[in-house]
Residue frames as qw, qx, qy, qz and C-alpha x, y, z in Angstrom:
[[0.292, 0.551, 0.715, 0.316, -230.55, 99.47, 24.11],
 [0.064, -0.090, 0.050, 0.993, -230.95, 102.94, 22.64],
 [0.098, 0.651, 0.750, -0.059, -234.49, 104.23, 22.98],
 [0.059, 0.538, 0.221, 0.811, -236.12, 107.36, 21.66],
 [0.123, -0.118, 0.464, -0.870, -237.47, 109.78, 24.26],
 [0.685, -0.084, -0.134, -0.712, -241.04, 108.76, 23.35],
 [0.776, 0.005, -0.628, -0.055, -240.25, 105.04, 23.71],
 [0.330, 0.090, -0.687, 0.642, -238.64, 105.64, 27.08],
 [0.362, -0.132, 0.246, -0.890, -241.65, 107.61, 28.25],
 [0.782, -0.084, -0.382, -0.485, -244.00, 104.76, 27.25],
 [0.677, 0.021, -0.693, 0.249, -241.92, 102.29, 29.25],
 [0.155, 0.093, -0.565, 0.805, -241.60, 104.49, 32.34],
 [0.495, -0.120, 0.079, -0.857, -245.26, 105.56, 32.42],
 [0.799, -0.066, -0.510, -0.311, -246.39, 101.96, 31.86],
 [0.536, 0.039, -0.713, 0.451, -244.18, 100.87, 34.74],
 [0.098, -0.107, 0.429, -0.891, -245.59, 103.52, 37.05],
 [0.686, -0.105, -0.151, -0.704, -249.15, 102.49, 36.19],
 [0.752, 0.001, -0.659, -0.019, -248.24, 98.85, 36.80],
 [0.383, 0.005, -0.665, 0.642, -247.03, 99.79, 40.29],
 [0.281, -0.413, -0.018, -0.866, -250.09, 101.95, 41.07],
 [0.804, -0.413, -0.193, -0.382, -251.79, 99.17, 43.06],
 [0.337, -0.694, 0.604, -0.200, -248.47, 98.32, 44.79],
 [0.784, -0.070, 0.616, 0.021, -248.41, 94.86, 43.18],
 [0.298, 0.578, -0.568, -0.505, -246.42, 94.09, 40.01],
 [0.863, 0.083, 0.440, -0.235, -248.07, 91.02, 38.51],
 [0.559, -0.125, 0.689, 0.444, -246.56, 88.57, 36.02],
 [0.453, 0.667, 0.550, 0.218, -248.99, 89.69, 33.30],
 [0.024, 0.989, 0.004, -0.146, -247.90, 93.29, 33.80],
 [0.439, -0.572, 0.551, 0.421, -244.25, 92.26, 33.49],
 [0.564, 0.254, 0.693, 0.371, -245.07, 90.49, 30.21],
 [0.278, 0.895, 0.343, 0.068, -246.80, 93.62, 28.95],
 [0.199, -0.909, 0.238, 0.280, -243.83, 95.79, 29.95],
 [0.509, -0.321, 0.665, 0.442, -241.34, 93.49, 28.26],
 [0.529, 0.528, 0.620, 0.237, -243.53, 93.39, 25.17],
 [0.133, 0.971, 0.093, -0.173, -243.14, 97.15, 24.88],
 [0.375, -0.625, 0.507, 0.460, -239.44, 96.61, 24.20],
 [0.619, 0.570, -0.336, -0.423, -240.33, 94.97, 20.89],
 [0.981, 0.011, 0.192, -0.037, -239.23, 91.71, 19.34],
 [0.681, 0.643, -0.234, 0.261, -235.80, 92.69, 18.07],
 [0.169, -0.789, 0.490, -0.330, -233.88, 92.99, 21.35],
 [0.529, 0.219, -0.804, 0.158, -231.64, 90.24, 22.81],
 [0.672, -0.499, -0.546, -0.036, -232.68, 88.31, 25.94],
 [0.524, -0.189, -0.403, 0.727, -230.15, 90.06, 28.18],
 [0.057, -0.250, -0.048, -0.965, -231.84, 93.40, 27.49],
 [0.603, -0.480, -0.451, -0.450, -235.17, 91.99, 28.65],
 [0.705, -0.337, -0.506, 0.365, -233.47, 90.84, 31.85],
 [0.309, 0.027, -0.207, 0.928, -232.00, 94.30, 32.49],
 [0.284, -0.319, -0.181, -0.886, -235.34, 96.05, 31.96],
 [0.671, -0.445, -0.564, -0.182, -237.25, 93.53, 34.06],
 [0.554, -0.254, -0.456, 0.648, -234.95, 94.39, 36.97],
 [0.053, 0.094, -0.020, 0.994, -235.62, 98.09, 36.35],
 [0.463, -0.392, -0.440, -0.662, -239.40, 97.61, 36.10],
 [0.659, -0.399, -0.626, 0.120, -239.40, 95.80, 39.42],
 [0.421, -0.251, -0.344, 0.801, -237.95, 98.83, 41.23],
 [0.030, 0.867, 0.484, 0.116, -240.65, 101.46, 41.73],
 [0.332, -0.824, 0.025, 0.458, -238.22, 103.92, 43.28],
 [0.428, -0.205, 0.530, 0.703, -235.91, 103.64, 40.26],
 [0.223, 0.583, 0.653, 0.429, -238.84, 104.26, 37.92],
 [0.144, -0.931, -0.312, 0.124, -239.79, 107.37, 39.92],
 [0.408, -0.624, 0.249, 0.618, -236.24, 108.69, 39.77],
 [0.365, 0.116, 0.635, 0.671, -236.15, 108.19, 36.02],
 [0.071, 0.773, 0.595, 0.207, -239.54, 109.87, 35.68],
 [0.258, -0.893, -0.144, 0.339, -238.41, 112.89, 37.69],
 [0.406, -0.518, 0.391, 0.644, -235.24, 113.32, 35.63],
 [0.479, 0.328, 0.670, 0.463, -236.72, 112.98, 32.12],
 [0.082, 0.187, -0.186, -0.961, -237.34, 115.83, 29.68],
 [0.575, 0.415, 0.467, -0.529, -240.99, 116.21, 28.72],
 [0.478, 0.250, 0.719, 0.438, -242.03, 114.74, 25.37],
 [0.053, -0.071, -0.330, -0.940, -243.38, 116.91, 22.59],
 [0.497, 0.146, 0.355, -0.778, -247.07, 117.91, 22.92],
 [0.715, 0.257, -0.390, -0.521, -247.94, 115.73, 19.93],
 [0.472, 0.197, -0.854, 0.096, -246.28, 112.67, 21.49],
 [0.234, -0.197, 0.655, -0.692, -247.92, 112.99, 24.91],
 [0.783, 0.046, 0.143, -0.603, -251.34, 111.48, 23.98],
 [0.786, 0.304, -0.526, -0.118, -249.65, 108.57, 22.20],
 [0.226, 0.332, -0.789, 0.465, -247.53, 107.85, 25.26],
 [0.434, -0.101, 0.550, -0.706, -250.51, 107.87, 27.61],
 [0.831, 0.172, -0.143, -0.509, -252.60, 105.74, 25.25],
 [0.682, 0.289, -0.669, 0.062, -249.96, 103.01, 25.03],
 [0.084, 0.247, -0.759, 0.597, -249.34, 103.11, 28.77],
 [0.606, -0.119, 0.222, -0.754, -253.07, 102.94, 29.55],
 [0.787, 0.093, -0.554, -0.254, -253.16, 99.36, 28.26],
 [0.295, 0.207, -0.804, 0.474, -251.35, 98.43, 31.47],
 [0.371, -0.125, 0.441, -0.808, -254.39, 99.41, 33.51],
 [0.824, 0.079, -0.041, -0.559, -256.58, 96.76, 31.87],
 [0.375, 0.342, -0.862, 0.015, -254.17, 93.85, 32.17],
 [0.054, 0.047, 0.892, -0.446, -256.13, 92.77, 35.28],
 [0.060, -0.466, -0.828, -0.307, -259.49, 93.39, 33.58],
 [0.210, -0.866, -0.452, 0.037, -260.50, 96.53, 35.48],
 [0.237, 0.680, -0.137, 0.680, -259.54, 100.16, 36.05],
 [0.568, -0.461, -0.493, 0.472, -258.15, 100.72, 39.54],
 [0.085, -0.983, -0.165, 0.010, -258.54, 104.22, 41.02],
 [0.520, -0.660, 0.295, 0.455, -254.79, 104.39, 41.67],
 [0.567, 0.144, 0.557, 0.590, -254.05, 103.73, 38.01],
 [0.186, 0.830, 0.408, 0.331, -256.32, 106.56, 36.92],
 [0.347, -0.914, 0.007, 0.212, -254.68, 108.85, 39.49],
 [0.580, -0.358, 0.436, 0.587, -251.23, 108.08, 38.07],
 [0.432, 0.469, 0.558, 0.531, -252.51, 108.69, 34.54],
 [0.031, -0.950, -0.278, -0.136, -253.97, 112.05, 35.59],
 [0.501, -0.754, 0.160, 0.393, -250.76, 112.98, 37.41],
 [0.539, -0.127, 0.515, 0.654, -248.58, 112.33, 34.37],
 [0.280, 0.680, 0.540, 0.408, -251.11, 113.93, 32.06],
 [0.191, -0.961, -0.151, 0.133, -250.96, 117.10, 34.19],
 [0.506, -0.529, 0.360, 0.578, -247.19, 117.20, 33.72],
 [0.403, 0.184, 0.641, 0.627, -247.83, 117.00, 29.97],
 [0.148, 0.147, -0.046, -0.977, -250.36, 119.85, 30.14],
 [0.397, -0.244, -0.726, -0.506, -253.45, 117.64, 29.75],
 [0.465, -0.304, 0.330, -0.763, -256.44, 118.03, 32.08],
 [0.318, 0.003, 0.917, -0.239, -258.12, 115.09, 33.81],
 [0.612, 0.501, 0.347, -0.504, -261.27, 115.83, 31.80],
 [0.479, 0.641, -0.469, -0.374, -259.33, 115.63, 28.53],
 [0.033, 0.333, -0.942, 0.017, -257.70, 112.35, 29.54],
 [0.453, 0.185, 0.778, -0.394, -261.03, 110.83, 30.64],
 [0.644, 0.580, 0.032, -0.497, -262.58, 111.73, 27.28],
 [0.388, 0.578, -0.681, -0.225, -259.69, 110.12, 25.47],
 [0.278, -0.228, 0.909, -0.211, -259.91, 107.00, 27.62],
 [0.734, 0.335, 0.377, -0.455, -263.24, 106.13, 26.01],
 [0.711, 0.616, -0.276, -0.198, -261.59, 105.71, 22.60],
 [0.074, 0.567, -0.811, 0.126, -258.47, 104.14, 24.13],
 [0.548, -0.074, 0.758, -0.345, -260.61, 101.46, 25.77],
 [0.801, 0.476, 0.143, -0.333, -262.37, 100.79, 22.45],
 [0.468, 0.678, -0.563, -0.065, -258.98, 100.37, 20.76],
 [0.175, -0.399, 0.865, -0.248, -257.89, 97.92, 23.49],
 [0.745, 0.166, 0.514, -0.390, -261.09, 95.91, 23.04],
 [0.748, 0.606, -0.159, -0.217, -260.32, 95.62, 19.32],
 [0.206, 0.628, -0.744, 0.101, -256.71, 94.61, 20.06],
 [0.461, -0.213, 0.789, -0.345, -257.87, 91.95, 22.52],
 [0.821, 0.345, 0.289, -0.351, -260.35, 90.52, 20.01],
 [0.627, 0.664, -0.396, -0.094, -257.75, 90.32, 17.24],
 [0.028, 0.553, -0.803, 0.221, -255.14, 88.79, 19.56],
 [0.631, -0.061, 0.673, -0.381, -257.58, 86.21, 20.93],
 [0.836, 0.473, 0.064, -0.269, -258.59, 85.23, 17.41],
 [0.433, 0.674, -0.597, 0.039, -254.91, 84.89, 16.49],
 [0.296, -0.395, 0.811, -0.315, -254.38, 82.69, 19.56],
 [0.804, 0.172, 0.441, -0.361, -257.26, 80.44, 18.55],
 [0.758, 0.609, -0.193, -0.136, -255.80, 80.08, 15.07],
 [0.141, 0.647, -0.734, 0.151, -252.26, 79.37, 16.32],
 [0.467, -0.233, 0.780, -0.345, -253.61, 76.58, 18.51],
 [0.627, 0.248, 0.706, -0.215, -256.08, 75.00, 16.12],
 [0.146, 0.092, 0.666, 0.725, -255.95, 76.41, 12.61],
 [0.358, -0.155, -0.255, -0.885, -259.45, 77.03, 11.29],
 [0.565, -0.303, -0.748, -0.173, -261.07, 74.21, 13.23],
 [0.599, -0.742, -0.119, -0.278, -262.44, 74.09, 16.75],
 [0.085, -0.703, 0.626, -0.326, -259.98, 74.35, 19.61],
 [0.636, 0.024, -0.768, 0.073, -258.76, 70.90, 20.69],
 [0.674, -0.662, -0.286, -0.160, -260.07, 69.98, 24.13],
 [0.763, -0.288, -0.213, 0.538, -256.55, 69.84, 25.68],
 [0.369, 0.209, 0.038, 0.905, -255.87, 73.44, 24.57],
 [0.205, -0.752, -0.430, -0.455, -259.06, 75.07, 25.83],
 [0.583, -0.720, -0.234, 0.295, -257.78, 75.70, 29.35],
 [0.531, -0.202, 0.146, 0.810, -254.60, 77.35, 28.01],
 [0.117, 0.490, 0.432, 0.748, -256.70, 79.47, 25.67],
 [0.380, -0.818, -0.403, -0.157, -258.93, 80.61, 28.52],
 [0.604, -0.584, -0.064, 0.538, -255.87, 81.56, 30.60],
 [0.428, 0.133, 0.312, 0.837, -254.47, 83.41, 27.58],
 [0.073, -0.701, -0.438, -0.558, -257.63, 85.51, 27.23],
 [0.529, -0.772, -0.310, 0.168, -257.40, 86.37, 30.93],
 [0.567, -0.366, 0.082, 0.734, -254.09, 88.15, 30.21],
 [0.311, 0.495, 0.420, 0.695, -255.44, 90.45, 27.50],
 [0.103, -0.173, -0.276, 0.940, -255.86, 94.18, 28.23],
 [0.341, -0.321, -0.471, -0.747, -259.64, 94.35, 28.15],
 [0.542, -0.322, 0.300, -0.716, -262.64, 94.29, 30.48],
 [0.292, -0.122, 0.929, -0.190, -263.52, 91.03, 32.23],
 [0.654, 0.422, 0.471, -0.416, -266.97, 90.84, 30.60],
 [0.552, 0.682, -0.345, -0.335, -265.32, 91.22, 27.19],
 [0.015, -0.439, 0.898, 0.005, -262.93, 88.39, 28.06],
 [0.537, 0.143, 0.769, -0.316, -265.92, 86.15, 28.73],
 [0.664, 0.628, 0.084, -0.398, -267.31, 86.99, 25.29],
 [0.336, 0.671, -0.630, -0.199, -263.98, 86.18, 23.63],
 [0.262, -0.252, 0.922, -0.129, -263.65, 82.85, 25.40],
 [0.620, 0.344, 0.621, -0.334, -267.12, 81.82, 24.27],
 [0.558, 0.725, -0.061, -0.399, -266.79, 83.15, 20.72],
 [0.344, 0.709, -0.595, -0.161, -263.44, 81.68, 19.70],
 [0.581, -0.271, 0.759, -0.112, -263.57, 78.13, 21.01],
 [0.786, 0.368, 0.478, -0.133, -265.24, 76.87, 17.82],
 [0.708, 0.481, 0.289, 0.428, -263.39, 78.53, 14.95],
 [0.181, -0.778, 0.118, 0.590, -261.10, 81.32, 13.76],
 [0.680, 0.733, 0.022, -0.001, -259.92, 82.68, 10.45],
 [0.841, -0.179, 0.157, 0.486, -256.39, 82.24, 9.17],
 [0.471, 0.594, 0.164, 0.631, -255.75, 85.52, 7.35],
 [0.407, -0.875, -0.231, 0.127, -254.88, 87.52, 10.46],
 [0.684, -0.134, 0.055, 0.715, -251.25, 88.40, 9.68],
 [0.221, 0.474, 0.225, 0.822, -252.00, 91.62, 7.76],
 [0.406, -0.797, -0.281, -0.348, -254.41, 92.76, 10.49],
 [0.734, -0.564, -0.087, 0.369, -251.78, 92.18, 13.17],
 [0.587, 0.080, 0.165, 0.789, -249.22, 93.95, 10.97],
 [0.035, 0.686, 0.302, 0.661, -251.51, 96.97, 10.67],
 [0.546, -0.766, -0.301, 0.152, -251.37, 97.56, 14.43],
 [0.080, -0.931, 0.332, -0.127, -249.16, 100.21, 15.96],
 [0.593, 0.440, -0.651, 0.176, -245.67, 98.59, 16.00],
 [0.134, -0.352, 0.729, -0.572, -245.61, 98.39, 19.79],
 [0.745, 0.009, 0.360, -0.561, -249.01, 96.69, 19.86],
 [0.830, 0.372, -0.372, -0.187, -248.02, 94.35, 17.02],
 [0.365, 0.421, -0.761, 0.333, -244.93, 93.25, 18.94],
 [0.415, -0.220, 0.612, -0.637, -247.03, 92.87, 22.08],
 [0.870, 0.155, 0.006, -0.469, -249.46, 90.62, 20.19],
 [0.732, 0.399, -0.551, 0.034, -246.63, 88.41, 18.90],
 [0.121, 0.386, -0.761, 0.508, -245.01, 88.16, 22.31],
 [0.623, -0.124, 0.425, -0.645, -248.32, 87.25, 23.97],
 [0.890, 0.235, -0.164, -0.354, -248.91, 84.48, 21.43],
 [0.417, 0.542, -0.725, 0.080, -245.49, 82.83, 21.68],
 [0.274, -0.300, 0.819, -0.405, -245.93, 80.94, 25.00],
 [0.818, 0.167, 0.233, -0.499, -249.02, 79.20, 23.60],
 [0.669, 0.498, -0.524, -0.173, -246.83, 77.42, 21.05],
 [0.143, 0.410, -0.854, 0.288, -244.84, 75.58, 23.72],
 [0.392, -0.003, 0.744, -0.540, -247.95, 74.33, 25.52],
 [0.666, 0.264, -0.206, -0.666, -250.02, 73.43, 22.44],
 [0.841, -0.032, 0.522, -0.138, -251.20, 69.85, 22.01],
 [0.792, 0.478, 0.229, 0.304, -249.97, 70.13, 18.41],
 [0.371, -0.750, 0.132, 0.531, -246.75, 72.02, 19.10],
 [0.443, -0.057, 0.568, 0.692, -245.30, 71.55, 15.62],
 [0.163, 0.652, 0.608, 0.424, -248.43, 72.82, 13.90],
 [0.230, -0.920, -0.258, 0.185, -248.74, 75.70, 16.36],
 [0.459, -0.519, 0.282, 0.664, -245.13, 76.69, 15.70],
 [0.350, 0.228, 0.618, 0.666, -245.69, 76.69, 11.94],
 [0.001, -0.808, -0.529, -0.259, -248.83, 78.80, 12.25],
 [0.374, -0.834, -0.096, 0.395, -247.16, 81.22, 14.69],
 [0.444, -0.301, 0.407, 0.739, -244.18, 81.74, 12.37],
 [0.237, 0.453, 0.641, 0.573, -246.47, 82.22, 9.37],
 [0.139, -0.896, -0.421, -0.030, -248.60, 84.77, 11.23],
 [0.434, -0.713, 0.062, 0.547, -245.55, 86.66, 12.54],
 [0.401, -0.085, 0.505, 0.760, -243.98, 86.90, 9.08],
 [0.110, 0.635, 0.621, 0.446, -247.28, 87.98, 7.51],
 [0.270, -0.909, -0.291, 0.128, -247.41, 90.70, 10.18],
 [0.328, 0.871, -0.208, 0.302, -243.95, 91.97, 9.19],
 [0.576, -0.689, 0.438, -0.041, -241.89, 90.29, 11.91],
 [0.398, 0.583, -0.696, -0.133, -238.71, 88.66, 10.63],
 [0.897, -0.062, -0.433, -0.058, -238.20, 84.92, 10.92],
 [0.497, 0.220, -0.568, 0.618, -235.17, 85.58, 13.15],
 [0.224, -0.310, 0.338, -0.860, -237.13, 87.85, 15.49],
 [0.814, -0.211, -0.169, -0.514, -240.04, 85.40, 15.69],
 [0.821, 0.048, -0.533, 0.200, -237.59, 82.64, 16.59],
 [0.241, 0.274, -0.530, 0.766, -236.03, 84.79, 19.33],
 [0.520, -0.308, 0.149, -0.783, -239.45, 85.48, 20.84],
 [0.903, -0.119, -0.339, -0.233, -240.25, 81.77, 20.87],
 [0.676, 0.137, -0.558, 0.461, -236.93, 80.99, 22.55],
 [0.015, 0.327, -0.403, 0.854, -237.30, 83.82, 25.10],
 [0.634, -0.239, 0.127, -0.725, -240.76, 82.59, 26.13],
 [0.679, 0.058, -0.728, -0.078, -239.90, 78.89, 26.37]]
């Protein structure tokens, strides 16, 4: 798969942050694979998953890469920072890795810490939109069916946001959601849009109303600008 230098940097930095606590969790792997987008074949996901699992290989790639442009550096760090909240909290090691890479890009720790305030706000907004989309995929506009509430709670636990915010989302979205979310998902940065779609797909297979969930997922994905073919591939890859 041919990647731009910026795309490769996002993947490598995200991988290094995922390894910062010396444990690569399943949710972090899902986040990393979501960064590849929804248009790549399953074998490419398999190749990159093997690469992500090898911290030494990531470090070698990091050491050998040309620096991105100054304008791209903040975008790369912002996208990669989402990895740090997959477990609901900022670990000191993750911040250290972010500062280390920022220094290579010519950004001071103070500058990065200031930017993290807005990055965290953006991630909170992404988590809220994605949780609302999950509620709608599972139930339409009505309350979540009782059999789906556990899966929904587990889904929220995988979103890149603070644990207290996850509790708010679980409480808020059990009763209802709106159905016009496709354009809002489509307005996200393309990498975050693809991440949203990939996060939602596994819910379809476990839904109590799988046929209805599939129809709503496909409708949302297409309204967000994801092709029917790509949405189908994501569903198949997450079965």
